N, C-alpha and C positions, 0 to 999 in steps of 0.2 A: 230383495234378492238379500243381501247386501247382512242382512235381518239373522236370516236364514242361519245364511253362514256362519257366524256367529254366532248363533248356536253351539256348533258344529269345535271351538279351541275349549282342545282342553287347559285346565289349570290349577294353580293348588293353594289345598285350602291354609287356611288357619293351623290347624292341628297337624297337620302333614310339614306348614318348616317346620312349626316346632322339635314336631320326631325328627326332623333332619341332623336339625341343629342339635342334637340331644347327642344323637350318634357318631355327629365327628365329633364333637368334644372327647366323648365320652374313645374316640380313634385317639386324638391330636395327648388326651392323658396318660396314653398307656400307651402311646411314644416317647414322651417328653419322660415318663417313668422308665424306660427303655432303653434310654439317653441315659438315663442318670447312673441306670446303676453299670450297664455297660462302662460312663465315663470314667466312675467312683472305679469300679476295679480293674481301670488302663490306670487313670492315679497310684492308686493303692503298693499294685506290681511295677510304678514306675520310681516309688518311694524309694523300695524295697530290692528294684535294682543300681537307686545311686546312693545310699547304705552301704550296701556292698559294694558296686564301688571304688568307693572314696577312700573306703577305711582299708580297700587292699594297702592301701599305700605307706599306710600306716603301719598294718603288719608286717610288712617286704621287711620294709623301715627294720624294726623290730627284726623279726629273723635274721635278714643278717649280720646286725648292729648283735647278738646273744653267737649269734653263733664262731664271729669273730675272738670272744675276749676270751681273754686269754692268752690270742696269739704275739709268738715271739717272734719276732726276725732269721733267720740265715742267710746271710747271702756267701756263705762260704770264699775259698779261693779264688780272688781278684784284680788284675789287674790295676784298678779304681787307686789302689792305694788306702781301701773303708780297712776298719777289724773283721775278721769273716764273721761276727754275729754280735745285737747289738750288746755292748756297754756300762749299759742303764741297769739299776742295781733296783729291787724291784721292794718295796719299802712294803710290803704282807701283815697281813692284820697292826694296819698301825690303831692308835689309840683314834682316831680321828679322821674322820672317811676321808675332812680334805689332804689328809696326807696319806694317804692310802691308797697304793699302785694294786690292791683284790678287782680278780679280772670282772668278776658280780659282788653289790651291793641291793643290798633291794631294802627297801623305808620301806612300812608300811602307815595307811593313811596321814601321805604327807601330802601340803599343797605346796609351789613354789620351790623356787632355790635359791641356794646363793654363794658363791662363789666361794665363803668359809665354811661350805660346808652346811649338815645341815641343824649346823645348832645355835641358828638363827633365829629369831623367831617369825610364825608370816604373818605378812600381816594378817590387817579385822577384813573375815569370812565373808564373803555375802551370802554365805550357806547357813544352812545349818551347823554352828556348831556340832552339834554329835553327829551327821553326816562324817560319812564314815572311808569316802569319796576322797583319794588314792591314791595307791600305792604310787612309789621313784626308784626309781633300778637306774644303779652307779652303773659304767660300761668301758673295762681297761682291754686294746689291745698295742703291737709293735705296728708303724709300720718303716718302709726304706725310705728313702727322697735320697737320689745319688745327685744333686745340683751343688745339696747341702755339705757342705765339706766342710761345715764346721757343726752343725750336728748330722752327718749323716744317718742318726735310729729316732725314728720319735714313736712317741709315746701318746696317746690318745684318753681323755676321758669324756667319754659320753654321756646320759642321763636327756631320758624324756622321769613326765615332771604331769601333772597337768595346774593349770589356775581355773577358781572358779569364773563364768562373765559371764552369764545371767545375775540377776538377781531375785531374791525370795518371796514368794509372793505375781513378783510377774512371768519372767523363763529362765529360770534353774535352769541354769548351764552350767558343763564345763568341758573347757578346751585344751588338745596334747601337746607342750611346747618339748623343743629338744634343742643343749647345749654342747656345745666341740670345744675342751681347753688342750695345751696342747703342753706334756712335763721341757721344760727346758731343759737341755744340759749337754755344752758344748765335750767333744772327745774330753780335750787335756783338758776339762774340771772331773772334777770328782763329787759337786753337789749338784742341788737342780731343783726346781723347784715351782707349778703347779701355776702363774697366774698372779697375779689379784688380778681386782674390776680393774675395766678404763683396761688392760692390756691384752684383752683379752683381741683383738681385731687388727690394732696396734701390732701388737708383734708376734702375731698363728692367721696369716693370710685363708689358712683352711678352718677357722674354728669364727664359731656366733656365738647368739646367747640368745634365750629370745627369739628362736624360728620356730611360730605356726609349722605344727602338722598337718596337728585333722579339729577342726570344730563340731558344735552339737556329740561330744561325747558324754557319758553318764558313771561311768565305773570303768576303774585300771585296776585290773588286779595281778600281782606275780607271783609263782607258788616254787620255790627250788628246791629240785625231787633229788637226790642219791641216788648210787647204780639202780638202784635191790625197786626206784622204784615209786618209795615213797616220801610223801614230808620232811626234809629239814626244819626242824622244832629246835631250838628259836633261828630269824629270818636271817642268811648269812650278811654279818655288821658287822665290823674292826671297833665296836661301839659295845658290848660285853665279852667277858672270853666261853660264853657259853657261844652265841654268833660268831665271834671269830674260830674255835673250833670245826663249822660246819663250813667255810669263807671254801673251802677247796676239795668240800667233798660231794658239792656240784653235782649232776651229770647230760639235766636235762631243763629249762624253766617252761609252767604253764605260765602262758601269755593270754588272759581273759581280761579281753575289752567289753563293753555295753555301749552301742551307737544310740543314738538317738534323731530320732524326722524335722527335719529345718521347718516346717511348716505342720500343721492337724496331720494328722488322718485320718482320725476314727470323727464319724456324726456325732458321737455324742459322749457324754462326760460316763463313763464307767459310775456305776452304784454302789453305792454304798453294802461293801459283805462282799463283791464282785468287781474288787479289783484290779487289775491284771498285773497278774508276780512278774519280773525280771532278777530271772536265777542262773544257778550256775554258776554263782562262784562262791568260796566258800565264806565272805559274812552268811551276814542275814538277809534273808530274804526280799527285796523288795517289792512291791505293790503301789501305783496307781492309779490314780482319779481320770489325770487328762488324758484330750484325746491325742496325743502321741505317740507315735511308733520307737518300740526299742526293739533291739536286736544285738545278740549278742553274736561273739571269735569266740573262743577258745581254742590257742593253739600249739603245740610242745613243741620246742625245738632247743636240736642238743645241743652241748656246749661241747665240743671236741677236742676242747688244747691247754686244760683244766685239771691237773691232777692230784694225785692225792698226796707225792710231797713236799707242796707250798712252790716250785717249781713250776713259770710257767711252759 
């Protein structure tokens, strides 16, 4: 009776088991491939969103300061005994950037920053010396401080500049820094000066130097435009006669910044001849074969405080 019962029990043959394993393996591979694609897509979207989100801070700072360029504070009649408007004399079109009070000065292809202006040579670059990154911009504007009776009207010079962070062959990239200095001139004095290095913080609680604004930057470019929207050539600068002529013709500034992802974005390097281009700049289009994502932001900012007569 027992043997008869065992004859009716069904089982799996070796072939059936092998087929089941193969089918299960195919299903697992399909599920993993789907997960991998979804995860990669999610990471790419997250990286793009992170670049966009973190770049907004730098863009907003630049927009605010460029719009303030050339601003001169007017207090009007007051009961505080202060002058009705700023008594600070502007040194427009000076021969050096350090002396300049011009609202916007743009220096192309310049790394680093010095309190002496832009005559001090940069330190040994960590990148290829033929690299054209990045532009530098000086912005000057006035403000008012009713608490400081010795110098109620203040003048600030804000500078945005880049420094190389990575090294050639490893992780080459730049970071954007910002500095802010204040013109020193009391009410009872006819002369003043920008503070020297070492006194920026001691003499001005609002001033700073080498403040990191944004890391993982690929390039930064500033283009000054006139009232017709045409590019001002040469760039507005006090260091040349032609540049001085354009200092007060600025009506807007095109800001172009390229950002780079912190982590590798693509799964493979670009093949030779199929490099990924980074366009949108007036300079030569750059092409990259590495796996990092690069995205650029281009925005126009109007300078509402700069007049043709050289006054603020």
